[in-house]
Structures are given as C-alpha cells and as structure tokens.
SESE-780065 format. One line per 5 residues: number of its first residue (from 1); their letters; for each residue z, x, y of C-alpha. Coordinates in Angstrom, 3 decimals. Layout:
<sedrens>
NUM> a> Z,X,Y ~ ...
</sedrens>
This chain:
<sedrens>
1> mqfrs> -9.242,7.300,-5.553 ~ -7.150,8.709,-8.367 ~ -3.986,6.794,-9.104 ~ -1.039,8.126,-11.174 ~ -0.827,4.975,-13.252
6> dehkr> -2.038,1.348,-13.558 ~ 1.092,0.366,-11.842 ~ 0.421,2.692,-8.888 ~ -3.031,1.105,-8.561 ~ -1.606,-2.456,-8.777
11> rfndl> 0.916,-1.740,-5.994 ~ -1.665,-0.079,-3.837 ~ -4.033,-3.048,-4.084 ~ -1.071,-5.396,-3.488 ~ -0.131,-3.580,-0.169
16> cerdk> -3.789,-3.480,1.014 ~ -4.250,-7.201,0.205 ~ -0.986,-8.155,1.949 ~ -1.861,-6.174,5.056 ~ -5.520,-7.161,4.886
21> tnikd> -6.478,-3.491,5.182 ~ -10.123,-2.574,5.435 ~ -10.921,0.077,2.726 ~ -12.528,2.162,5.420 ~ -9.100,2.493,7.233
26> iercs> -8.398,5.874,5.694 ~ -5.045,6.434,7.547 ~ -3.613,3.161,6.427 ~ -4.860,3.522,2.856 ~ -3.394,6.995,2.735
31> lfyif> -0.022,5.575,3.841 ~ -0.240,2.722,1.270 ~ -1.236,5.308,-1.438 ~ 2.030,7.122,-0.781 ~ 4.179,3.989,-0.533
36> sgtel> 2.694,2.639,-3.718 ~ 3.194,5.792,-5.694 ~ 6.949,5.619,-5.726 ~ 8.852,2.518,-6.891 ~ 11.655,3.057,-4.408
41> lykni> 9.286,3.259,-1.412 ~ 7.275,0.121,-2.612 ~ 10.380,-1.918,-3.192 ~ 11.583,-1.081,0.405 ~ 8.283,-1.470,2.098
46> emlyt> 9.625,-4.116,4.495 ~ 12.113,-1.590,5.849 ~ 9.489,1.139,6.209 ~ 6.431,-0.653,7.536 ~ 5.627,-3.963,9.108
51> lriil> 2.694,-5.469,7.293 ~ 0.131,-7.124,9.607 ~ 0.038,-10.835,9.411 ~ -3.353,-12.258,10.538 ~ -3.401,-15.981,11.032
</sedrens>
C-alpha cells in the first residue's frame, strides 16, 4: 500500500490496531486508508465510524 506520508501510515496502522482489522479485509482497510489520509477525518473517527471492540 502506498501512503502519502509516514503520518498517514501511522494513523492507518493505529486505526487497524484499534479495530483489530484483519489485513485481508480489503473494504475496511480501504475505509481506514481514506480516514487516515486526512487529519480532520482521523481526528473525528469516533463520529464517523464505530470501532469494533472485541473483548
């Protein structure tokens, strides 16, 4: 995957880790790629998307 910056990659990895997303889940990874590419979307992730919490 090509990231726009190191920060973009860091935010993407953060979202995937918080959601416990399998890297093979292409649809969810695509969504997180978009969310992580823009600081405004990333900062407001809680309003846009409910991250899965697996206990």
